[in-house]
C-alpha positions as CSV (number, residue, x, y, z in Angstrom):
1,X,16.9,13.8,-7.0
2,X,16.3,10.1,-7.8
3,X,12.9,8.4,-7.5
4,X,11.8,4.8,-6.8
5,X,8.2,3.5,-7.2
6,X,6.9,1.8,-4.1
7,X,3.6,0.1,-3.5
8,X,1.2,2.9,-2.8
9,X,3.5,5.8,-3.7
10,X,7.0,7.0,-4.5
11,X,10.2,7.4,-2.6
12,X,12.5,10.3,-3.5
13,X,16.2,10.5,-2.5
14,X,17.5,14.0,-2.1
15,X,20.8,14.9,-0.5
16,X,20.9,11.6,1.5
17,X,17.4,12.0,2.7
18,X,14.3,10.0,1.7
19,X,10.8,11.4,1.3
20,X,7.7,9.6,0.2
21,X,4.6,10.8,-1.7
22,X,1.5,8.7,-1.3
23,X,-2.0,9.1,-2.6
24,X,-4.7,9.2,0.1
25,X,-8.1,7.8,-1.0
26,X,-10.0,7.6,2.3
27,X,-10.5,9.9,5.2
28,X,-9.0,12.9,3.3
29,X,-10.4,15.4,5.9
30,X,-7.8,14.2,8.4
31,X,-5.4,16.6,6.5
32,X,-7.8,19.5,6.8
33,X,-5.5,21.6,9.1
34,X,-2.8,21.6,6.5
35,X,-5.2,22.1,3.6
36,X,-6.6,25.2,5.3
37,X,-3.2,26.8,5.1
38,X,-3.6,27.1,1.3
39,X,-7.4,27.6,1.2
40,X,-8.8,29.3,4.3
41,X,-12.4,28.3,3.9
42,X,-13.5,24.7,4.5
43,X,-16.5,25.1,2.3
44,X,-14.2,25.8,-0.7
45,X,-12.1,22.7,0.1
46,X,-15.2,20.6,0.3
47,X,-15.9,21.6,-3.3
48,X,-12.9,19.7,-4.6
49,X,-11.4,17.4,-2.0
50,X,-13.6,14.3,-2.7
51,X,-13.4,14.6,-6.5
52,X,-9.7,15.4,-6.4
53,X,-6.7,13.2,-5.8
54,X,-4.9,14.0,-2.5
55,X,-1.2,13.4,-2.3
56,X,0.9,13.6,0.9
57,X,4.6,14.1,1.1
58,X,6.3,12.7,4.3
59,X,9.9,13.2,5.5
60,X,9.2,11.2,7.7
61,X,6.3,13.2,9.1
62,X,3.7,15.0,6.8
63,X,5.3,18.1,5.3
64,X,3.2,18.9,2.2
65,X,-0.3,18.1,0.8
66,X,-1.6,18.6,-2.7
67,X,-5.1,18.1,-4.3
68,X,-5.2,17.7,-8.1
69,X,-8.5,17.6,-10.1
70,X,-9.3,16.6,-13.6
71,X,-11.0,19.7,-15.1
72,X,-11.7,17.9,-18.5
73,X,-10.4,18.7,-21.9
74,X,-6.9,17.6,-21.1
75,X,-6.5,19.9,-18.1
76,X,-5.4,18.9,-14.6
77,X,-5.6,21.6,-11.8
78,X,-3.7,21.9,-8.6
79,X,-6.5,23.0,-6.3
80,X,-4.5,23.0,-3.1
81,X,-0.8,22.9,-2.3
82,X,0.2,23.4,1.3
83,X,3.4,22.9,3.2
84,X,3.6,22.9,7.0
85,X,5.0,26.3,8.2
86,X,8.1,24.7,9.8
87,X,8.9,22.9,6.6
88,X,8.4,25.8,4.1
89,X,11.2,27.0,1.8
90,X,13.0,23.6,2.1
91,X,12.0,22.2,-1.4
92,X,9.0,20.1,-0.3
93,X,6.5,22.2,-2.3
94,X,8.7,22.0,-5.4
95,X,9.2,18.3,-5.0
96,X,5.4,17.9,-4.9
97,X,4.9,20.0,-8.0
98,X,7.5,18.0,-9.8
99,X,5.7,14.8,-8.7
100,X,2.4,16.1,-10.0
101,X,3.9,17.2,-13.3
102,X,5.3,13.7,-13.8
103,X,2.0,12.0,-12.7
104,X,-0.1,14.1,-15.1
105,X,2.1,14.3,-18.2
106,X,0.8,11.1,-19.8
107,X,-2.9,11.8,-19.2
108,X,-3.1,15.6,-19.5
109,X,-1.7,18.2,-21.8
110,X,-2.0,21.2,-19.4
111,X,-1.4,21.6,-15.6
112,X,-3.2,24.6,-14.2
113,X,-3.1,26.4,-10.8
114,X,-5.1,29.5,-9.6
115,X,-3.7,31.7,-6.9
116,X,-4.0,35.2,-5.5
117,X,-1.6,38.0,-6.5
118,X,0.7,37.2,-3.7
119,X,4.5,37.8,-3.5
120,X,4.8,34.4,-1.9
121,X,2.9,32.1,-4.3
122,X,3.2,33.7,-7.8
123,X,7.0,33.6,-7.8
124,X,7.0,30.0,-6.6
125,X,4.7,28.8,-9.4
126,X,6.6,30.8,-12.0
127,X,9.9,29.2,-10.8
128,X,8.2,25.8,-11.3
129,X,7.6,26.7,-14.9
130,X,4.0,28.0,-14.8
131,X,3.1,31.0,-17.0
132,X,0.3,33.5,-16.4
133,X,-2.7,32.5,-18.5
134,X,-5.6,34.7,-17.4
135,X,-7.3,36.5,-14.4
136,X,-10.6,35.8,-12.8
137,X,-11.6,39.2,-11.5
138,X,-12.9,39.5,-7.9
139,X,-12.7,35.8,-7.3
140,X,-11.6,36.0,-3.7
141,X,-13.9,38.8,-2.7
142,X,-16.9,37.0,-4.3
143,X,-16.2,33.4,-3.2
144,X,-15.0,33.8,0.4
145,X,-16.9,35.0,3.4
146,X,-13.9,37.1,4.7
147,X,-11.0,39.0,3.3
148,X,-8.1,36.9,2.3
149,X,-4.7,38.5,3.1
150,X,-1.4,36.9,2.3
151,X,2.0,38.5,3.0
152,X,0.2,41.8,3.8
153,X,-1.6,41.7,0.4
154,X,-5.4,41.7,0.2
155,X,-6.3,39.1,-2.4
156,X,-9.0,40.1,-4.9
157,X,-8.4,38.5,-8.3
158,X,-7.4,35.0,-9.0
159,X,-4.3,34.7,-11.2
160,X,-4.5,31.5,-13.3
161,X,-1.2,30.0,-14.4
162,X,-0.7,27.1,-16.8
163,X,2.1,24.7,-17.7
164,X,2.2,22.7,-20.9
165,X,3.0,19.1,-20.0
166,X,4.1,18.3,-23.5
167,X,7.7,19.5,-22.8
168,X,7.9,18.0,-19.3
169,X,10.0,14.8,-18.9
170,X,10.3,12.7,-15.8
171,X,10.3,14.6,-12.5
172,X,10.3,18.2,-13.8
173,X,13.4,18.0,-16.1
174,X,12.8,19.8,-19.4
175,X,12.7,17.4,-22.3
């Protein structure tokens, strides 16, 4: 993968294809349908969308969205990462995570993500280099107005994973 900075975003060249990642600063709710794939309750999205930075990956249409927040004390957090169902398992989510790592590595020391104990999401984040840090017991049962089920698994606890950005070099390569 090679990258080129553009005005307003980045272009990535992978296998002869070009995809772009752009930060969205206005009218973020226009991506709500995609954001709801990763966080099923709009009220929860409202709690971080405006204070977070929203990035959109297009190839050429929108494939993946990601919201990243500054949690203070040198920690950035991926609050939402969603890929359109037809585009899943094609590297778009990984490309977005690599982009976010690169974006955050000079300003933050840790990149964090919280997810349910799902056979879909935990292996993905672990493959991206995240390590399990701690568990927030009963997060999904206490903060959502309905049961959250992913890949047949009822989500109860939030598994928080972290990645040290100190060892990350440009676009996800280990330094």
